Structures are given as C-alpha cells and as structure tokens.
C-alpha positions in Angstrom: 54.1 10.7 -3.4 51.9 8.1 -0.8 53.2 4.6 -2.3 50.8 1.3 -0.9 52.0 -2.7 -0.9 49.4 -5.4 -0.9 50.8 -9.1 -0.6 49.1 -11.7 -1.4 50.3 -14.7 1.3 48.4 -18.4 0.4 49.7 -22.0 0.3 48.0 -25.3 0.1 44.1 -25.4 1.6 44.2 -22.0 2.8 42.8 -19.4 1.7 44.8 -16.0 0.1 45.6 -13.8 3.0 45.8 -10.0 2.0 48.5 -8.3 4.4 47.9 -4.4 3.3 50.7 -2.2 4.2 49.9 2.0 4.0 53.3 3.7 3.4 53.4 7.0 3.7 57.1 8.4 2.8 58.8 4.8 4.5 56.6 5.1 7.3 53.6 2.9 8.5 50.1 4.4 9.2 49.8 3.5 12.9 45.6 2.8 13.0 44.1 5.0 15.9 46.9 7.8 15.2 45.2 9.6 13.1 46.5 13.3 13.3 43.7 16.0 14.9 41.2 13.5 15.2 40.2 12.7 18.9 37.6 9.4 18.7 34.1 9.8 20.8 31.4 8.1 20.3 28.6 10.0 18.2 25.8 7.5 16.9 23.2 9.1 15.5 19.8 8.5 13.2 19.6 9.2 10.1 18.2 11.6 8.1 15.6 9.6 6.2 14.7 7.6 9.3 13.7 10.9 10.9 11.9 11.5 8.3 10.3 8.3 7.7 6.3 8.7 9.7 3.6 6.6 9.6 0.3 8.4 10.3 -1.4 5.3 11.5 1.0 3.9 13.6 1.8 7.3 14.7 -2.5 7.6 15.6 -3.3 4.3 16.7 -0.1 4.5 18.9 -1.2 7.5 20.6 -4.7 5.6 21.4 -4.3 4.6 25.1 -7.9 3.3 25.7 -8.6 -0.1 27.2 -11.6 -2.0 25.3 -14.6 -2.7 27.7 -13.6 -6.1 29.6 -17.0 -6.9 29.3 -17.3 -7.8 26.2 -15.0 -9.2 23.3 -13.0 -7.6 21.5 -14.3 -6.7 17.5 -11.3 -5.6 15.5 -12.4 -3.9 12.2 -9.2 -1.8 11.5 -6.5 -4.3 10.0 -6.6 -4.1 6.0 -5.7 -8.1 6.8 -8.0 -10.7 5.2 -6.3 -13.8 6.8 -7.0 -12.7 10.3 -10.2 -14.6 11.5 -9.8 -18.0 9.1 -12.7 -17.3 7.5 -10.9 -16.1 3.9 -8.5 -19.0 3.5 -6.7 -19.1 0.3 -7.1 -21.8 -2.3 -5.8 -25.1 -2.1 -4.4 -25.1 -5.7 -2.5 -21.9 -4.3 -0.8 -24.2 -0.9 0.0 -27.2 -3.0 1.9 -25.3 -5.7 4.0 -23.8 -2.9 4.6 -27.1 -0.9 5.9 -28.9 -4.4 8.0 -26.5 -5.4 9.4 -26.6 -1.6 9.6 -30.1 -1.9 11.5 -29.8 -5.3 14.7 -28.0 -3.7 15.0 -26.6 -6.8 14.2 -22.3 -5.7 16.4 -22.3 -2.6 19.2 -20.2 -3.9 19.3 -16.2 -4.9 17.3 -15.5 -7.8 18.1 -12.5 -10.5 16.8 -9.1 -8.5 14.3 -8.7 -10.7 13.2 -11.7 -10.7 13.4 -15.2 -12.5 13.1 -14.7 -16.2 10.3 -17.9 -15.9 8.2 -16.2 -13.4 8.2 -12.6 -15.1 7.1 -14.2 -18.3 4.6 -15.8 -15.8 3.4 -12.5 -14.9 3.6 -11.1 -18.1 1.4 -13.6 -19.9 -1.3 -13.4 -17.2 -2.0 -9.8 -17.5 -1.0 -9.0 -21.3 -3.7 -7.6 -23.4 -4.1 -6.4 -27.0 -4.8 -2.9 -25.1 -1.8 -3.1 -22.8 0.4 -5.9 -24.2 3.3 -7.6 -21.5 6.1 -8.9 -22.3 8.8 -10.6 -19.4 11.0 -7.4 -19.6 8.1 -5.4 -18.4 7.7 -7.1 -15.5 9.9 -6.1 -12.1 8.9 -9.0 -9.1 9.6 -7.4 -5.8 8.8 -8.2 -2.3 5.0 -7.4 -1.9 3.0 -4.4 -3.7 4.3 -2.2 -0.8 8.4 -2.5 -2.4 6.3 -2.3 -5.8 5.6 1.5 -4.9 8.7 2.2 -3.0 11.0 1.5 -5.8 8.2 3.0 -8.5 8.5 5.9 -6.4 12.4 6.1 -6.2 12.5 5.6 -9.7 10.4 8.5 -11.0 10.8 11.0 -8.3 14.1 13.2 -6.6 14.6 15.0 -3.1 12.6 18.4 -3.6 10.5 17.0 -6.2 6.7 16.4 -5.8 4.1 14.0 -6.2 0.4 13.7 -6.5 -1.4 11.4 -4.0 -5.2 11.2 -3.2 -7.0 12.1 0.2 -8.9 10.2 1.7 -5.8 7.5 0.5 -3.1 4.6 1.7 -0.9 5.9 4.3 2.2 4.3 3.0 2.5 6.6 -0.3 3.0 9.4 2.4 5.7 7.6 4.9 7.8 6.5 1.9 7.9 9.9 -0.1 8.6 11.9 3.3 11.7 9.6 4.0 13.3 10.3 0.4 13.2 13.9 1.0 9.9 14.1 -1.5 7.0 16.6 -1.3 3.4 15.1 -0.7 0.6 17.2 -2.9 -2.8 15.7 -2.0 -5.6 15.9 -3.9 -9.1 15.2 -3.1 -11.5 12.4 -3.6 -15.5 13.3 -3.6 -17.4 11.0 -1.3 -21.0 12.2 -3.0 -19.7 11.1 -6.7 -18.5 7.7 -4.7 -15.2 9.2 -4.3 -14.0 9.8 -7.9 -11.4 12.4 -7.9 -11.9 15.8 -8.3 -10.0 16.7 -11.3 -10.0 20.3 -11.1 -8.2 20.2 -7.8 -6.0 17.3 -8.9 -4.6 19.7 -12.6 -3.9 22.5 -10.0 -1.6 20.9 -7.9 0.0 20.3 -11.4 3.5 22.2 -11.1 7.1 21.8 -12.7 8.3 19.6 -9.7 5.8 17.1 -10.2 6.9 13.4 -10.7 4.3 11.5 -11.3 0.6 10.8 -9.9 -0.5 8.4 -7.8 -4.0 6.5 -8.9 -5.3 3.6 -6.2 -8.2 1.9 -7.8 -10.0 0.2 -6.4 -9.2 2.1 -3.4 -7.7 1.6 0.0 -9.6 3.1 2.3 -12.8 3.5 0.2 -13.8 0.9 -1.5 -14.4 2.6 -4.4 -14.1 1.1 -7.8 -13.5 4.2 -11.0 -15.4 3.8 -14.0 -14.1 3.6 -17.1 -14.9 7.7 -18.5 -13.4 8.4 -15.2 -10.2 6.7 -15.7 -10.3 8.5 -19.2 -11.2 11.5 -17.5 -7.4 11.2 -15.0 -5.6 10.0 -18.2 -6.6 13.0 -20.1 -5.2 15.6 -17.2 -1.9 13.6 -16.9 -1.6 13.6 -20.6 -1.6 17.1 -21.1 0.0 17.9 -18.0 2.6 15.0 -19.0 3.0 13.5 -15.7 3.8 9.9 -15.4 1.4 7.5 -13.6 2.1 5.4 -10.4 -1.0 3.2 -10.1 -1.5 1.0 -7.3 -4.0 -2.1 -8.3 -3.3 -4.2 -5.7 -6.9 -4.3 -5.3 -7.1 -5.1 -9.2 -10.2 -7.4 -10.1 -11.9 -7.3 -6.4 -14.9 -5.5 -7.4 -18.3 -7.0 -6.6 -20.8 -8.1 -9.8 -22.5 -4.9 -10.5 -18.9 -3.0 -11.4 -16.3 -3.6 -13.9 -12.7 -3.1 -13.1 -10.4 -1.2 -15.8 -7.0 -1.4 -15.2 -5.3 1.9 -16.2 -3.1 1.0 -19.0 -5.7 -0.8 -20.7 -6.9 3.4 -22.0 -3.9 5.7 -22.8 -1.3 4.3 -25.3 0.5 8.1 -24.5 1.2 8.1 -20.8 3.6 6.3 -19.2 2.2 3.8 -16.2 4.0 2.0 -13.2 1.3 -0.4 -12.3 1.9 -1.7 -9.3 0.2 -5.2 -7.9 0.9 -8.2 -6.0 -0.9 -12.2 -4.7 -1.4 -9.8 -1.4 -5.2 -9.2 -1.4 -6.5 -11.2 -4.7 -4.8 -14.5 -3.3 -5.8 -13.8 0.4 -1.7 -14.1 1.5 -0.6 -10.8 2.1 2.4 -12.7 4.0 3.9 -14.2 1.1 5.5 -10.9 0.3 5.1 -11.6 -3.8 4.0 -8.0 -5.6 5.1 -6.4 -8.9 5.7 -3.2 -10.9 4.2 -3.8 -14.0 5.7 -1.0 -17.0 3.6 0.4 -20.0 5.4 2.9 -21.8 4.0 2.3 -25.2 5.7 5.6 -26.7 9.0 5.1 -25.6 8.8 8.3 -22.9 10.6 5.8 -19.6 13.1 5.0 -22.4 15.7 2.7 -21.1 16.6 5.0 -18.1 13.5 4.3 -16.0 14.2 0.6 -16.9 17.9 0.5 -15.8 16.8 2.8 -12.7 14.4 0.0 -11.6 16.6 -3.0 -12.1 19.5 -0.8 -10.0 17.0 0.1 -7.3 16.0 -3.8 -7.2 19.5 -4.4 -6.3 19.3 -3.1 -2.7 17.9 -6.3 -2.1 18.0 -9.8 -4.0 13.6 -9.5 -4.9 11.2 -11.6 -3.3 11.1 -14.6 -1.6 12.2 -17.7 -4.6 9.9 -20.3 -3.0 6.8 -18.0 -3.8 8.8 -17.3 -6.9 8.5 -20.6 -8.4 4.9 -21.1 -7.6 4.1 -18.3 -9.1 3.1 -20.1 -12.4 1.1 -22.0 -11.4 -1.0 -19.6 -9.1 -1.8 -17.3 -11.7 -2.8 -19.9 -14.3 -4.4 -22.6 -12.4 -6.4 -20.9 -9.3 -9.6 -21.8 -10.3 -12.0 -19.0 -11.0 -14.7 -20.1 -8.6 -12.4 -18.8 -5.6 -12.7 -15.3 -6.7 -15.9 -15.7 -7.3 -16.7 -17.1 -3.6 -14.4 -14.2 -2.0 -15.8 -11.4 -4.0 -19.3 -13.3 -2.9 -18.0 -13.2 1.0 -17.2 -9.3 0.4 -19.9 -8.0 -1.7 -22.3 -9.7 1.2 -20.8 -8.1 4.4 -20.6 -5.2 2.6 -24.7 -5.0 2.2 -24.9 -5.7 5.8 -22.8 -3.1 6.9 -24.1 -0.5 5.3 -27.7 -1.1 5.6 -27.0 -1.4 9.5 -24.8 1.7 9.2 -26.9 3.5 7.0 -30.2 3.3 9.8 -28.2 4.5 12.0 -28.6 8.4 12.9 -25.5 10.6 12.6 -23.7 8.2 10.6 -23.4 7.9 6.7 -21.5 5.1 5.1 -20.6 5.5 1.3 -21.2 2.2 -0.4 -18.4 0.2 -1.6 -17.9 -1.4 -4.9 -14.9 -3.2 -4.2 -11.6 -4.3 -2.4 -12.0 -4.8 1.5 -13.3 -1.5 3.5 -16.0 1.1 3.8 -15.9 4.7 4.5 -18.4 6.0 7.0 -19.5 10.2 7.9 -20.1 11.0 11.1 -21.7 14.1 11.5 -19.5 15.3 14.8 -21.7 18.5 14.9 -24.5 15.7 16.5 -21.7 14.1 18.4 -20.8 17.5 20.3 -19.3 15.6 23.2 -16.0 14.3 20.9 -14.1 16.5 19.4 -13.2 14.2 16.1 -13.1 10.9 14.4 -10.2 9.9 16.7 -11.9 10.5 19.6 -14.8 8.9 18.5 -13.6 5.7 17.7 -10.8 5.9 20.8 -14.5 5.9 22.8 -16.1 3.5 20.6 -13.2 1.0 21.5 -13.5 1.4 25.1 -17.4 1.6 25.0 -18.5 -1.2 23.0 -14.8 -3.1 22.3 -15.0 -2.3 18.0 -12.2 -0.8 16.9 -12.4 1.2 13.4 -9.9 2.9 12.1 -10.7 6.6 12.2 -10.4 8.3 8.8 -7.4 10.9 9.9 -5.0 8.1 9.6 -5.8 8.7 5.4 -6.0 12.6 5.6 -10.0 12.8 5.5 -11.1 13.7 9.5 -14.7 13.0 10.3 -14.9 9.2 8.8 -13.9 6.1 9.9 -13.1 3.2 7.7 -14.4 -0.6 8.6 -13.1 -3.1 7.4 -15.5 -5.8 5.6 -13.1 -8.8 5.7 -14.6 -10.4 8.9 -16.9 -12.9 9.7 -20.3 -12.2 9.3 -22.1 -12.8 12.4 -18.7 -10.5 13.8 -20.1 -7.2 10.7 -23.6 -7.8 12.6 -22.4 -7.7 16.2 -19.9 -4.9 15.3 -23.0 -3.0 13.9 -25.3 -3.4 16.5 -22.7 -2.2 19.1 -21.9 0.7 16.8 -25.9 1.7 16.9 -26.0 1.3 20.7 -22.8 3.9 20.9 -24.3 6.3 18.5 -27.7 6.2 20.5 -26.2 6.5 24.0 -23.9 9.6 22.7 -26.6 10.8 19.5 -27.4 14.9 20.3 -30.2 16.6 17.9 -29.8 20.0 16.5 -31.0 21.3 20.0 -29.4 19.2 21.9 -26.2 19.2 20.6 -26.4 23.3 20.8 -27.2 23.1 24.7 -24.3 21.3 25.2 -22.0 23.5 23.1 -23.5 26.5 25.3 -22.3 24.3 28.7 -19.4 24.0 27.7 
C-alpha cells in the first residue's frame, strides 16, 4: 500500500515549509521519471475557446476597406454613448464615485454576489408591488454582459438550446456557442415595429429548450414592446414552461410617446432572470456594473438556481467595489432631468435620422421607440452592384467615410444599424453623405434589370 508523509517545518518568524515525500514501497518517486511518458510540448487552445465566435468582430475585421481620405470618418457603428463626449454622465454620479474612492472603505474584496448594502439598494430601486424584490433576489455582476453570461450558464447545459431574437444582440450567440448550447433564432417583424413572430417563436420550442431571451428595449432595433405584446410573449413561455432571460439593459430608455414595461411586472407564474446595469441609462459602460434580478414568485427556480448563480459568481470575485460603494447614491440621487435630457437628445436624433433616411430612394428606416439604435432596410434590388448589406456598408465607408454596421452582424441581412448617440451635426452630415451615396448607386427597376443582364 502506498504511504505519504507530509512534514511541516517552521519556527520563529519564518513561514512553515512543507516537505512532501511520496513513498511507494519505500522508494521515492523522482519527478520527471514517470514510466511510460515521454515529455513533449503539446499546448493547444481549449475547445471552449475554439467555439467562441463573435459575428460582429468576424464581419467587421474582414471588412478590408479604407475610408475616403477626403472626408472625415463618421462612425455610427459603436453602441457606446460616451465616444463623442456629447452625452456625459451626471455630476451626481461622478461625485458619488469620487467620495467612495476618497473614503478608502471599498478597496478590498467584496462577496462574489456583491455587498449586501449594494444589493439592497438595487432591490429597493426596482422593487414594486407587481414584482417585489429583496436583496437576496439581486446578484451584482461585472456589467450586463456578465449578468447574461451567468444567467445562461445557470439555465442551460451543453446540448440544450435557447431561443434568441433575430435580429438580436450578437453576444447571446457568442456566449451560448462557447458553452456548447444550441441557438434557435426566432423572427422579429419589421412591419410590426419589430414585434416577435409569436407563432414562429412557439414552433421552435422542444424538450431541450432551456430559456427564452427577450430583449426589450431592443439592440439593434430600438423597438419597445407594448404591454399587450409582452403579455402574449409571457403566455407562450407559460404554456411551454420555458423560463425567460430578460435583457433589459435599455430599460426606461424609451421616448416620451412610449411606455416601458419590465416584463416581470406582468406575470406571476413565469420565472424570469432580468439582466440590467448602469452602462446605458447612466452613460458609464466602462464602469462594468450590472445585475441579475431574480423574479420567481411561484418558487419554480427554487434554491437550485439561486445556489447555482452564487457558485457561478465565485468564478470571478464580482464587479468593481468602488462602483458598488457608489451604487445607492447613483440610483437614488441622480436627478430626473438627467434622464429626461438624455432621452430628448436621442429622440431628436432619431427623428432627424428617420426623416432624412426615409427620403432616400432605396432605403426604408424603421422608426425606433427607444434605446440608441435604428435599423434601416436596403432595397438590394435597386443596388444591384452590391451583393449584400456587408458590401453596401463597405462601399459606404470607402466612398463617404460613414461606418454603419451591416445587419448581417445581427443575423438579419439587407439592413444596416445606425447608432443615434452621436452629435446632431454629425447625424445630419452622415445622412447627407448616405443620400449622396445612394443617389450615386441607385438603379430603378429598368436600370437594375439592365445591369443584371450585363453581368
């Protein structure tokens, strides 16, 4: 029988040393002389890393195109409201972080799910009679992206599938495929302001469906679901016994003529993990503060999902403690006029952009109701020299130095996405250049047919 002796040596001010002797029938096994193994280098990337694929990066990185050197670049592609400096966060938000930093009280490790007081602050902010919340219902995360990752990881196993909107945020697919989870895409309907095709959605559910992702307000569409449509979605989830992962990072970022309804406030029986954060509404995406809100009034998740989220959160030790310390003040002291001013700018830009692009032959923008984006359809039959939306947007860069994301990035070809957070003068200039580009390449029905025959 093998025997092992562990001897602890140490005295005085010196840390104890471990002497480990591995004994096998009296013989010490010498490192590097394991019988039958010839040492050699064989370092390979993991299967998880090989399965990780970001369609936006894959498409954009392959767009080998240089902008027109005679025109300054206008990027309408990045969903970061801080890029141009026209949408700063509120002074109360930055003061809160400065005071926490100066206090020196939040420099250590926090519990992996976040400080109890900070979870209480988030719960208090989102608590309402229709969807009550307590601190234990809140998991703080490193941005909304990690909230989505943890929610997916706790709900789905490799070999199961999740239901994802098309068009939709590319991260859902990136995370799922890296975990060995199948993605089933359900359609959104542009002619119905991007409502879900409910019949198509329900047809995708099978015994391996782990969850339904509902993104409202939407990236990339800028759409906001009505109360009645959300109730229809919940009816499908309830009928099929499928939990919902609600990506609500743009929650409350809706224009004045629209109302945002958190989906959890409309159901008592569908278990929901709602993911949100500071990034968009408070205009601080780099601060990496997100959360999961657990809505489970029928105790369908039970302790298992909560314990699972706790264990998964321990893989990294939670979000930035400085921002955690400032959370209560950020949530409860940011003045209402800050949110109002941000939305006024976004609404004005959306209206300007929609009006300008609607007047361009061959383009059909879909009017947004919130968030920071607008989707624009390209009548590809009138631009026959371009194979698809990727080629269209590539040429838009090379000729006009305007960068919009091709909607192929969101699994929805023949559209492109416009970010509406840029300064007004930049929006107007970009739309003017897009008009010039389209007028240069637009072919009427006869011209397009002639060009097709020449190919």
